[in-house]
C-alpha positions as CSV (number, residue, x, y, z in Angstrom):
1,M,89.6,162.0,112.4
2,T,89.8,158.6,114.5
3,K,89.0,158.7,118.0
4,S,92.4,156.8,118.8
5,Y,93.2,159.5,121.4
6,L,90.8,158.4,123.4
7,S,92.7,155.1,124.4
8,E,92.5,153.3,127.7
9,E,96.0,154.3,128.3
10,N,95.0,158.2,128.0
11,F,92.1,157.2,130.1
12,A,94.3,155.7,133.0
13,T,96.4,158.8,132.6
14,L,93.3,160.8,133.2
15,H,92.3,158.7,136.5
16,K,95.7,159.3,138.1
17,A,95.3,163.2,137.6
18,I,91.7,163.3,139.0
19,D,93.2,161.2,141.9
20,A,96.1,163.6,142.3
21,Y,93.4,166.6,142.5
22,K,90.3,165.5,144.0
23,D,90.6,166.0,147.3
24,T,92.1,169.8,146.8
25,Q,89.7,172.5,147.1
26,G,88.7,173.5,143.4
27,P,89.8,170.5,141.5
28,L,87.9,171.1,138.5
29,M,90.1,173.5,136.4
30,P,93.1,171.5,137.3
31,V,91.7,168.4,135.9
32,L,90.2,170.0,132.9
33,H,93.7,171.3,131.9
34,E,95.3,167.7,132.5
35,A,92.5,166.4,130.3
36,Q,93.1,169.1,127.7
37,H,96.8,168.1,127.8
38,I,96.3,164.4,128.1
39,F,93.9,163.9,124.9
40,G,94.5,167.2,123.1
41,A,90.8,167.9,123.8
42,I,87.8,167.5,126.1
43,P,85.3,165.6,124.4
44,I,82.2,164.4,126.1
45,E,83.8,160.8,126.9
46,V,86.3,162.5,128.8
47,Q,83.9,165.2,130.7
48,K,81.8,162.1,131.4
49,V,84.4,160.4,133.5
50,I,85.4,163.8,135.2
51,S,81.8,164.3,135.9
52,E,81.5,160.9,137.8
53,R,84.7,161.0,139.5
54,L,84.8,164.5,140.9
55,N,80.9,164.2,141.5
56,V,80.9,167.5,139.6
57,P,77.4,167.8,137.3
58,L,78.2,166.9,133.2
59,A,76.1,170.5,132.5
60,E,79.0,172.3,134.8
61,I,82.0,170.7,133.4
62,Y,80.5,171.2,129.6
63,G,79.9,175.0,130.7
64,V,83.2,175.1,131.8
65,V,84.5,173.4,128.6
66,T,82.6,175.4,126.1
67,F,83.2,178.9,128.1
68,Y,87.1,178.6,128.2
69,S,88.6,179.0,124.8
70,Q,91.8,176.8,126.1
71,F,89.7,174.2,126.2
72,T,88.4,172.0,123.2
73,L,85.7,169.5,122.3
74,E,87.8,168.2,119.3
75,P,91.4,167.6,119.2
76,T,93.5,170.5,117.0
77,G,95.9,169.7,114.6
78,E,99.6,169.8,115.3
79,F,99.5,173.5,114.0
80,L,96.5,175.7,115.6
81,I,96.4,178.6,113.4
82,S,94.2,181.5,115.1
83,V,93.3,184.4,113.5
84,C,92.1,187.5,115.7
85,L,88.7,188.8,114.6
86,G,88.3,191.3,117.4
87,T,87.6,195.1,116.4
88,A,91.1,196.5,115.8
89,C,92.2,193.2,113.8
90,Y,89.0,193.4,112.0
91,V,89.3,197.0,110.6
92,R,92.9,196.3,109.9
93,G,92.0,193.6,107.7
94,S,92.2,189.9,109.3
95,Q,89.1,188.8,107.4
96,Q,91.2,188.9,104.6
97,I,94.0,187.2,106.3
98,I,91.8,184.3,107.4
99,E,90.5,184.1,104.1
100,K,93.9,183.7,102.7
101,V,94.9,181.2,105.4
102,T,91.7,178.7,104.5
103,E,92.7,178.8,100.9
104,L,96.3,177.9,101.4
105,I,95.5,175.1,104.1
106,G,92.0,173.9,102.9
107,V,90.4,174.2,106.1
108,D,87.6,176.1,107.2
109,V,87.3,178.0,110.5
110,G,86.8,175.7,113.5
111,K,88.0,172.3,111.3
112,T,91.0,170.2,111.3
113,S,92.8,169.3,108.0
114,T,92.4,165.5,107.6
115,D,95.7,164.6,107.8
116,G,95.7,166.4,111.2
117,K,98.6,169.1,110.6
118,F,96.3,172.2,110.8
119,S,93.5,173.4,112.8
120,L,92.1,176.7,112.1
121,Q,90.2,179.2,114.8
122,A,88.7,182.9,114.7
123,T,89.6,184.4,118.0
124,R,87.8,187.5,119.3
125,C,91.0,189.1,120.9
126,I,94.4,187.8,122.0
127,G,95.3,191.1,124.0
128,A,97.8,192.2,121.3
129,C,95.6,195.1,119.5
130,G,98.6,197.5,119.0
131,L,100.0,194.5,116.5
132,A,96.9,194.2,114.7
133,P,96.0,192.6,112.6
134,V,97.5,189.2,114.6
135,M,97.5,185.5,113.7
136,T,99.1,183.2,116.3
137,V,100.5,179.4,115.0
138,N,100.7,177.4,118.2
139,D,102.7,179.8,120.6
140,D,104.3,181.8,117.8
141,V,102.8,185.4,117.1
142,Y,102.4,187.3,113.7
143,G,101.7,191.1,114.1
144,R,101.0,193.9,111.6
145,L,100.2,191.2,109.1
146,T,99.5,191.7,105.6
147,V,97.6,188.9,103.3
148,A,100.7,188.8,101.1
149,E,103.1,187.9,104.4
150,V,100.6,185.0,104.8
151,P,101.9,182.5,102.3
152,G,105.4,182.6,103.4
153,I,104.2,181.7,107.0
154,V,101.6,178.9,106.4
155,K,104.5,177.6,104.2
156,K,107.1,177.6,106.9
157,Y,104.6,174.9,108.9
158,Q,103.9,173.1,105.9
159,E,107.3,172.1,105.5
160,T,107.8,171.3,109.3
161,H,108.0,167.5,109.9
């Protein structure tokens, strides 16, 4: 993937977002949410700008970005596939589901396809243990999944766009 998302235009938008929040109490989280929305990720180049403009140590920003799962260091694909590997999902077969997704889209966990269409991540718990095993594709939730259902779900997104 190229780093074209790090355009001057995106940085100008980030500067406006920082200016809008910098005089409020606790501006870091809203600025990080804006940065994630603008860039699709919060790489170190973006973190440095936030650090300088908010006067917050870079290490603190990096710690927040890597702690919260809604933030990413690398841009994700058009479709972010997340498979829960929490205990309830794991004992009901989520490992086999993630292996099937990997086979179908050709992307390992934590990676994005070269065409930018799919990213795959393993999560620990999405709070839907009663639906275990669970997979999400962006905001769509698929529960009580079987390995046999995965190809049809993936195909639905492969045929989009």
